[in-house]
LUMPA-712191 format. One record per residue (C-alpha): residue number from 1; residue in three letters; x, z, y. Coordinates in nm, 3 decimals. Layout:
N
+------+------+---------+---------+---------+
: dolo : doro :       x :       z :       y :
+------+------+---------+---------+---------+
:  NUM :  ALA :       X :       Z :       Y :
...
+------+------+---------+---------+---------+
This chain:
304
+------+------+---------+---------+---------+
: dolo : doro :       x :       z :       y :
+------+------+---------+---------+---------+
:    1 :  MET :  -0.004 :   0.000 :   0.001 :
:    2 :  GLU :   0.102 :  -0.067 :   0.361 :
:    3 :  LEU :   0.025 :   0.106 :   0.683 :
:    4 :  GLN :  -0.284 :  -0.038 :   0.856 :
:    5 :  ALA :  -0.417 :   0.015 :   1.207 :
:    6 :  GLY :  -0.742 :   0.204 :   1.186 :
:    7 :  ARG :  -0.640 :   0.385 :   0.866 :
:    8 :  GLU :  -0.501 :   0.735 :   0.799 :
:    9 :  ALA :  -0.139 :   0.791 :   0.696 :
:   10 :  VAL :   0.066 :   1.102 :   0.627 :
:   11 :  VAL :   0.410 :   1.215 :   0.728 :
:   12 :  ARG :   0.665 :   1.159 :   0.447 :
:   13 :  VAL :   0.970 :   1.336 :   0.607 :
:   14 :  GLY :   1.028 :   1.703 :   0.653 :
:   15 :  VAL :   0.975 :   1.693 :   1.027 :
:   16 :  ALA :   0.867 :   1.387 :   1.227 :
:   17 :  THR :   0.901 :   1.377 :   1.608 :
:   18 :  LEU :   0.616 :   1.232 :   1.820 :
:   19 :  TRP :   0.750 :   1.027 :   2.106 :
:   20 :  ALA :   0.608 :   0.929 :   2.443 :
:   21 :  SER :   0.694 :   0.566 :   2.375 :
:   22 :  PRO :   0.944 :   0.364 :   2.169 :
:   23 :  GLU :   1.130 :   0.281 :   2.494 :
:   24 :  ALA :   1.177 :   0.656 :   2.576 :
:   25 :  VAL :   1.403 :   0.725 :   2.289 :
:   26 :  ARG :   1.774 :   0.783 :   2.355 :
:   27 :  THR :   2.094 :   0.727 :   2.155 :
:   28 :  VAL :   2.117 :   1.097 :   2.086 :
:   29 :  ASP :   1.782 :   1.079 :   1.912 :
:   30 :  ARG :   1.903 :   0.861 :   1.621 :
:   31 :  PRO :   1.900 :   1.145 :   1.359 :
:   32 :  ALA :   1.532 :   1.215 :   1.436 :
:   33 :  LEU :   1.440 :   0.843 :   1.397 :
:   34 :  ALA :   1.587 :   0.779 :   1.057 :
:   35 :  PRO :   1.364 :   0.732 :   0.747 :
:   36 :  ARG :   1.530 :   1.057 :   0.624 :
:   37 :  THR :   1.539 :   1.272 :   0.937 :
:   38 :  ASP :   1.810 :   1.527 :   1.012 :
:   39 :  ILE :   1.645 :   1.749 :   1.274 :
:   40 :  ALA :   1.929 :   2.001 :   1.263 :
:   41 :  ALA :   2.185 :   1.735 :   1.351 :
:   42 :  TRP :   1.950 :   1.592 :   1.620 :
:   43 :  ILE :   1.922 :   1.921 :   1.796 :
:   44 :  ALA :   2.286 :   2.011 :   1.761 :
:   45 :  GLY :   2.384 :   1.672 :   1.917 :
:   46 :  MET :   2.179 :   1.723 :   2.233 :
:   47 :  ASP :   2.299 :   1.920 :   2.542 :
:   48 :  ALA :   2.066 :   2.162 :   2.713 :
:   49 :  ASP :   1.913 :   1.901 :   2.938 :
:   50 :  GLN :   1.842 :   1.659 :   2.661 :
:   51 :  GLN :   1.668 :   1.936 :   2.456 :
:   52 :  VAL :   1.405 :   1.950 :   2.725 :
:   53 :  GLY :   1.358 :   1.584 :   2.790 :
:   54 :  ASP :   0.995 :   1.473 :   2.828 :
:   55 :  CYS :   1.032 :   1.180 :   2.581 :
:   56 :  VAL :   0.924 :   1.421 :   2.315 :
:   57 :  LEU :   0.562 :   1.505 :   2.287 :
:   58 :  SER :   0.527 :   1.708 :   1.965 :
:   59 :  GLN :   0.643 :   1.731 :   1.601 :
:   60 :  LEU :   0.453 :   1.679 :   1.272 :
:   61 :  LEU :   0.529 :   1.833 :   0.941 :
:   62 :  LEU :   0.552 :   1.684 :   0.591 :
:   63 :  GLY :   0.207 :   1.572 :   0.472 :
:   64 :  GLU :   0.051 :   1.606 :   0.813 :
:   65 :  ARG :  -0.229 :   1.343 :   0.861 :
:   66 :  VAL :  -0.240 :   1.090 :   1.136 :
:   67 :  LEU :  -0.468 :   0.807 :   1.231 :
:   68 :  VAL :  -0.270 :   0.489 :   1.286 :
:   69 :  THR :  -0.401 :   0.312 :   1.593 :
:   70 :  GLU :  -0.140 :   0.038 :   1.648 :
:   71 :  LEU :   0.157 :  -0.103 :   1.460 :
:   72 :  ARG :   0.430 :  -0.260 :   1.678 :
:   73 :  PRO :   0.700 :  -0.504 :   1.564 :
:   74 :  GLY :   1.030 :  -0.317 :   1.548 :
:   75 :  GLY :   0.895 :  -0.042 :   1.318 :
:   76 :  TRP :   0.685 :   0.177 :   1.544 :
:   77 :  ALA :   0.338 :   0.313 :   1.485 :
:   78 :  HIS :   0.108 :   0.457 :   1.756 :
:   79 :  VAL :  -0.086 :   0.742 :   1.596 :
:   80 :  VAL :  -0.319 :   1.030 :   1.666 :
:   81 :  ALA :  -0.212 :   1.354 :   1.505 :
:   82 :  VAL :  -0.548 :   1.466 :   1.380 :
:   83 :  GLU :  -0.431 :   1.816 :   1.282 :
:   84 :  GLN :  -0.315 :   1.899 :   1.641 :
:   85 :  PRO :  -0.620 :   1.928 :   1.865 :
:   86 :  ALA :  -0.558 :   1.813 :   2.223 :
:   87 :  LYS :  -0.758 :   1.730 :   2.531 :
:   88 :  LEU :  -0.557 :   1.405 :   2.553 :
:   89 :  ASP :  -0.769 :   1.247 :   2.286 :
:   90 :  PRO :  -1.078 :   1.402 :   2.108 :
:   91 :  ARG :  -0.935 :   1.288 :   1.782 :
:   92 :  GLY :  -0.596 :   1.469 :   1.810 :
:   93 :  TYR :  -0.254 :   1.442 :   1.974 :
:   94 :  PRO :  -0.151 :   1.083 :   2.053 :
:   95 :  GLY :   0.200 :   0.940 :   2.047 :
:   96 :  TRP :   0.450 :   0.721 :   1.872 :
:   97 :  LEU :   0.629 :   0.760 :   1.535 :
:   98 :  PRO :   0.882 :   0.549 :   1.349 :
:   99 :  ALA :   0.661 :   0.370 :   1.089 :
:  100 :  GLY :   0.917 :   0.448 :   0.818 :
:  101 :  GLN :   0.838 :   0.810 :   0.848 :
:  102 :  LEU :   0.475 :   0.752 :   0.735 :
:  103 :  THR :   0.312 :   0.651 :   0.413 :
:  104 :  PRO :  -0.057 :   0.547 :   0.357 :
:  105 :  ALA :  -0.281 :   0.843 :   0.291 :
:  106 :  THR :  -0.400 :   0.882 :  -0.066 :
:  107 :  ALA :  -0.626 :   1.149 :  -0.214 :
:  108 :  LEU :  -0.427 :   1.437 :  -0.362 :
:  109 :  PRO :  -0.568 :   1.739 :  -0.557 :
:  110 :  ASP :  -0.592 :   2.037 :  -0.322 :
:  111 :  THR :  -0.656 :   2.297 :  -0.586 :
:  112 :  ASP :  -0.448 :   2.612 :  -0.523 :
:  113 :  PRO :  -0.291 :   2.474 :  -0.206 :
:  114 :  LEU :   0.036 :   2.617 :  -0.102 :
:  115 :  VAL :   0.225 :   2.666 :   0.230 :
:  116 :  VAL :   0.596 :   2.686 :   0.275 :
:  117 :  ASP :   0.693 :   3.043 :   0.361 :
:  118 :  ALA :   1.067 :   2.986 :   0.390 :
:  119 :  THR :   1.218 :   2.911 :   0.727 :
:  120 :  VAL :   1.371 :   2.592 :   0.583 :
:  121 :  THR :   1.377 :   2.460 :   0.223 :
:  122 :  ALA :   1.401 :   2.128 :   0.032 :
:  123 :  LEU :   1.217 :   1.945 :  -0.240 :
:  124 :  HIS :   1.418 :   1.855 :  -0.546 :
:  125 :  ALA :   1.399 :   1.582 :  -0.814 :
:  126 :  THR :   1.401 :   1.838 :  -1.097 :
:  127 :  PRO :   1.424 :   2.223 :  -1.110 :
:  128 :  ASP :   1.749 :   2.303 :  -0.940 :
:  129 :  GLY :   1.834 :   1.929 :  -0.939 :
:  130 :  PRO :   1.933 :   1.685 :  -0.659 :
:  131 :  VAL :   1.758 :   1.717 :  -0.323 :
:  132 :  ARG :   1.505 :   1.435 :  -0.262 :
:  133 :  LEU :   1.343 :   1.562 :   0.054 :
:  134 :  PRO :   1.546 :   1.795 :   0.288 :
:  135 :  GLY :   1.444 :   1.992 :   0.594 :
:  136 :  VAL :   1.097 :   2.101 :   0.481 :
:  137 :  VAL :   0.999 :   2.390 :   0.715 :
:  138 :  LEU :   0.776 :   2.693 :   0.750 :
:  139 :  GLY :   0.411 :   2.611 :   0.766 :
:  140 :  THR :   0.424 :   2.289 :   0.567 :
:  141 :  ARG :   0.122 :   2.251 :   0.335 :
:  142 :  LEU :   0.176 :   2.135 :  -0.013 :
:  143 :  ALA :  -0.038 :   2.046 :  -0.318 :
:  144 :  THR :   0.052 :   2.204 :  -0.654 :
:  145 :  ALA :   0.137 :   1.955 :  -0.933 :
:  146 :  GLY :   0.158 :   2.195 :  -1.223 :
:  147 :  PRO :   0.267 :   2.537 :  -1.346 :
:  148 :  VAL :   0.589 :   2.718 :  -1.237 :
:  149 :  VAL :   0.891 :   2.647 :  -1.455 :
:  150 :  ASP :   1.184 :   2.895 :  -1.444 :
:  151 :  GLY :   1.102 :   2.990 :  -1.085 :
:  152 :  TRP :   1.047 :   2.629 :  -0.967 :
:  153 :  ARG :   0.714 :   2.489 :  -0.873 :
:  154 :  PRO :   0.618 :   2.115 :  -0.898 :
:  155 :  VAL :   0.442 :   1.978 :  -0.583 :
:  156 :  HIS :   0.305 :   1.637 :  -0.479 :
:  157 :  ALA :   0.510 :   1.490 :  -0.189 :
:  158 :  PRO :   0.391 :   1.188 :   0.019 :
:  159 :  GLY :   0.590 :   0.877 :  -0.061 :
:  160 :  HIS :   0.704 :   1.006 :  -0.405 :
:  161 :  ASP :   0.524 :   0.903 :  -0.726 :
:  162 :  ALA :   0.666 :   1.181 :  -0.938 :
:  163 :  PRO :   0.626 :   1.550 :  -0.845 :
:  164 :  LEU :   0.915 :   1.720 :  -0.666 :
:  165 :  TRP :   1.027 :   2.071 :  -0.719 :
:  166 :  ILE :   1.051 :   2.370 :  -0.474 :
:  167 :  PRO :   1.168 :   2.723 :  -0.541 :
:  168 :  ASP :   0.844 :   2.919 :  -0.603 :
:  169 :  ARG :   0.977 :   3.207 :  -0.385 :
:  170 :  HIS :   0.965 :   2.972 :  -0.082 :
:  171 :  THR :   0.587 :   2.920 :  -0.114 :
:  172 :  ALA :   0.274 :   3.122 :  -0.060 :
:  173 :  ALA :  -0.088 :   3.070 :  -0.125 :
:  174 :  VAL :  -0.296 :   2.948 :   0.167 :
:  175 :  PRO :  -0.520 :   3.251 :   0.247 :
:  176 :  ASP :  -0.900 :   3.223 :   0.244 :
:  177 :  ALA :  -0.928 :   3.443 :   0.557 :
:  178 :  ALA :  -0.774 :   3.418 :   0.902 :
:  179 :  PRO :  -0.461 :   3.615 :   0.947 :
:  180 :  THR :  -0.449 :   3.956 :   1.126 :
:  181 :  ALA :  -0.277 :   3.952 :   1.463 :
:  182 :  ALA :   0.005 :   4.151 :   1.306 :
:  183 :  GLU :   0.058 :   3.890 :   1.040 :
:  184 :  ALA :   0.082 :   3.599 :   1.286 :
:  185 :  LEU :   0.316 :   3.806 :   1.503 :
:  186 :  ALA :   0.538 :   3.874 :   1.209 :
:  187 :  VAL :   0.569 :   3.500 :   1.139 :
:  188 :  ALA :   0.662 :   3.429 :   1.502 :
:  189 :  ARG :   0.919 :   3.706 :   1.496 :
:  190 :  ARG :   1.102 :   3.530 :   1.223 :
:  191 :  LEU :   1.182 :   3.258 :   1.474 :
:  192 :  LEU :   1.370 :   3.485 :   1.710 :
:  193 :  ASP :   1.673 :   3.303 :   1.861 :
:  194 :  VAL :   1.558 :   2.954 :   1.747 :
:  195 :  VAL :   1.665 :   2.704 :   2.016 :
:  196 :  TYR :   1.407 :   2.592 :   2.274 :
:  197 :  VAL :   1.325 :   2.221 :   2.234 :
:  198 :  TRP :   1.057 :   2.058 :   2.450 :
:  199 :  GLY :   0.782 :   1.941 :   2.213 :
:  200 :  GLY :   0.930 :   2.126 :   1.916 :
:  201 :  VAL :   0.706 :   2.257 :   1.635 :
:  202 :  SER :   0.961 :   2.358 :   1.375 :
:  203 :  THR :   1.206 :   2.629 :   1.279 :
:  204 :  TYR :   1.491 :   2.406 :   1.396 :
:  205 :  GLY :   1.364 :   2.399 :   1.759 :
:  206 :  ILE :   1.041 :   2.492 :   1.924 :
:  207 :  ASP :   0.861 :   2.531 :   2.260 :
:  208 :  CYS :   0.624 :   2.803 :   2.380 :
:  209 :  SER :   0.299 :   2.653 :   2.259 :
:  210 :  GLY :   0.467 :   2.512 :   1.941 :
:  211 :  LEU :   0.555 :   2.868 :   1.845 :
:  212 :  VAL :   0.194 :   2.990 :   1.879 :
:  213 :  HIS :   0.073 :   2.677 :   1.690 :
:  214 :  LEU :   0.315 :   2.728 :   1.398 :
:  215 :  ALA :   0.261 :   3.098 :   1.367 :
:  216 :  TRP :  -0.106 :   3.052 :   1.304 :
:  217 :  ARG :  -0.064 :   2.731 :   1.110 :
:  218 :  ARG :   0.130 :   2.926 :   0.850 :
:  219 :  PHE :  -0.207 :   3.078 :   0.764 :
:  220 :  GLY :  -0.411 :   2.761 :   0.778 :
:  221 :  VAL :  -0.550 :   2.819 :   1.121 :
:  222 :  ARG :  -0.548 :   2.499 :   1.324 :
:  223 :  LEU :  -0.483 :   2.590 :   1.695 :
:  224 :  PRO :  -0.437 :   2.316 :   1.956 :
:  225 :  ARG :  -0.084 :   2.198 :   2.036 :
:  226 :  ASP :  -0.061 :   2.263 :   2.406 :
:  227 :  ALA :  -0.091 :   2.600 :   2.597 :
:  228 :  ASP :  -0.375 :   2.499 :   2.822 :
:  229 :  ASP :  -0.577 :   2.379 :   2.512 :
:  230 :  GLN :  -0.481 :   2.698 :   2.339 :
:  231 :  ALA :  -0.637 :   2.895 :   2.628 :
:  232 :  THR :  -0.960 :   2.703 :   2.593 :
:  233 :  ALA :  -0.971 :   2.755 :   2.211 :
:  234 :  THR :  -0.918 :   3.136 :   2.231 :
:  235 :  THR :  -1.123 :   3.431 :   2.359 :
:  236 :  PRO :  -1.038 :   3.590 :   2.707 :
:  237 :  LEU :  -0.988 :   3.968 :   2.699 :
:  238 :  PRO :  -1.058 :   4.225 :   2.976 :
:  239 :  PRO :  -0.738 :   4.312 :   3.172 :
:  240 :  GLY :  -0.532 :   4.579 :   2.988 :
:  241 :  SER :  -0.710 :   4.546 :   2.656 :
:  242 :  GLU :  -0.460 :   4.317 :   2.490 :
:  243 :  ARG :  -0.290 :   4.426 :   2.167 :
:  244 :  PRO :   0.021 :   4.298 :   1.973 :
:  245 :  GLY :  -0.063 :   3.959 :   1.833 :
:  246 :  ASP :  -0.283 :   3.850 :   2.130 :
:  247 :  LEU :  -0.168 :   3.580 :   2.376 :
:  248 :  TYR :  -0.053 :   3.587 :   2.737 :
:  249 :  PHE :  -0.110 :   3.278 :   2.959 :
:  250 :  PHE :   0.072 :   3.192 :   3.272 :
:  251 :  ALA :  -0.002 :   2.964 :   3.563 :
:  252 :  ARG :   0.126 :   2.925 :   3.916 :
:  253 :  PRO :  -0.131 :   2.944 :   4.204 :
:  254 :  GLY :  -0.355 :   2.640 :   4.216 :
:  255 :  ARG :  -0.202 :   2.489 :   3.898 :
:  256 :  GLY :  -0.283 :   2.474 :   3.529 :
:  257 :  ILE :  -0.143 :   2.692 :   3.258 :
:  258 :  HIS :   0.216 :   2.611 :   3.193 :
:  259 :  HIS :   0.342 :   2.885 :   2.956 :
:  260 :  ILE :   0.220 :   3.108 :   2.675 :
:  261 :  GLY :   0.363 :   3.418 :   2.491 :
:  262 :  ILE :   0.261 :   3.651 :   2.208 :
:  263 :  VAL :   0.192 :   4.003 :   2.306 :
:  264 :  THR :   0.428 :   4.247 :   2.113 :
:  265 :  ALA :   0.328 :   4.589 :   2.258 :
:  266 :  ASP :   0.031 :   4.767 :   2.401 :
:  267 :  PRO :   0.033 :   4.746 :   2.788 :
:  268 :  ARG :   0.153 :   5.053 :   2.964 :
:  269 :  PRO :   0.095 :   5.194 :   3.314 :
:  270 :  GLY :   0.283 :   5.011 :   3.585 :
:  271 :  ASP :   0.238 :   4.655 :   3.444 :
:  272 :  ASP :   0.490 :   4.726 :   3.162 :
:  273 :  ARG :   0.412 :   4.440 :   2.920 :
:  274 :  ARG :   0.622 :   4.283 :   2.642 :
:  275 :  MET :   0.595 :   3.947 :   2.474 :
:  276 :  LEU :   0.763 :   3.709 :   2.226 :
:  277 :  HIS :   0.800 :   3.357 :   2.360 :
:  278 :  ALA :   1.000 :   3.038 :   2.347 :
:  279 :  CYS :   1.172 :   3.063 :   2.685 :
:  280 :  TYR :   1.256 :   2.750 :   2.874 :
:  281 :  ARG :   1.495 :   2.945 :   3.102 :
:  282 :  GLN :   1.699 :   3.101 :   2.831 :
:  283 :  ARG :   1.646 :   2.809 :   2.590 :
:  284 :  ARG :   1.568 :   3.023 :   2.282 :
:  285 :  VAL :   1.291 :   3.232 :   2.130 :
:  286 :  LEU :   1.319 :   3.590 :   2.255 :
:  287 :  GLU :   1.124 :   3.918 :   2.298 :
:  288 :  GLU :   1.132 :   4.080 :   2.635 :
:  289 :  ARG :   0.961 :   4.290 :   2.890 :
:  290 :  LEU :   0.771 :   4.058 :   3.135 :
:  291 :  PRO :   1.003 :   4.017 :   3.438 :
:  292 :  ALA :   0.842 :   4.032 :   3.782 :
:  293 :  ASP :   0.802 :   3.655 :   3.819 :
:  294 :  ARG :   0.620 :   3.635 :   3.487 :
:  295 :  THR :   0.394 :   3.925 :   3.578 :
:  296 :  ALA :   0.312 :   3.744 :   3.908 :
:  297 :  THR :   0.202 :   3.431 :   3.723 :
:  298 :  LEU :   0.013 :   3.603 :   3.438 :
:  299 :  VAL :  -0.343 :   3.474 :   3.449 :
:  300 :  GLY :  -0.492 :   3.633 :   3.139 :
:  301 :  ALA :  -0.467 :   3.760 :   2.784 :
:  302 :  HIS :  -0.665 :   3.598 :   2.497 :
:  303 :  ARG :  -0.730 :   3.668 :   2.132 :
:  304 :  VAL :  -0.727 :   3.409 :   1.853 :
+------+------+---------+---------+---------+
């Protein structure tokens, strides 16, 4: 089967980067454009300014569904990422992907679905055998292909006819219920010190709204991709009633929401608040007491 405009496809690489346009990519982006992506090398090869370039819109994980809307000569596909709600398009987040990172969608059994719970793992040809699909990250959803064998679990992988194998300890069952705030916060805390990358939604590099999206995605909760959309999709709280695992939103006067963080402590008298966030200024995920300029732009706390 080949990709077709108007049909769904799925991501066949560990992490695919969604671009503003084919013309926006840079020489430094080559590791993220390959049919077998190397996101770690891509991020390591960029300087601090390149890591926040607006050519990147978002990222998609292995098996994530897209609607293909256009195929362009030269190997590019315009898609809508249907699992990342966005105001930009009612169907999902729009952007461009290398067509070689996609494969036509086929029906896979979704009995006993799994989610990757390791920060980074790989899929192997056989139990403890050669790596066939590297760079599979936290929050990736997989379909079981059979029973565990010697600590290895077979899974279906897009673009591979035969099952691939993942260490069973790197997976978890997808829960039936939404996570508690503490559970989502615990996942986000595992990304402390991960580098800030504009548009990032992976454990290699991430931005503020990507951190929130990924923390809840680990539990099967589909939050929007961008901070302003996340504010719309969550419940506002009375001032001072926020608790760890809730969300802080920030906006400058007269402007839209531009930043989000996850509450990590009950508020205290004197505006003493703490949050975990992917910080553009310090270019990493960190936990901190809100400095004065953050407090001045805090516009609300919400609950998922």
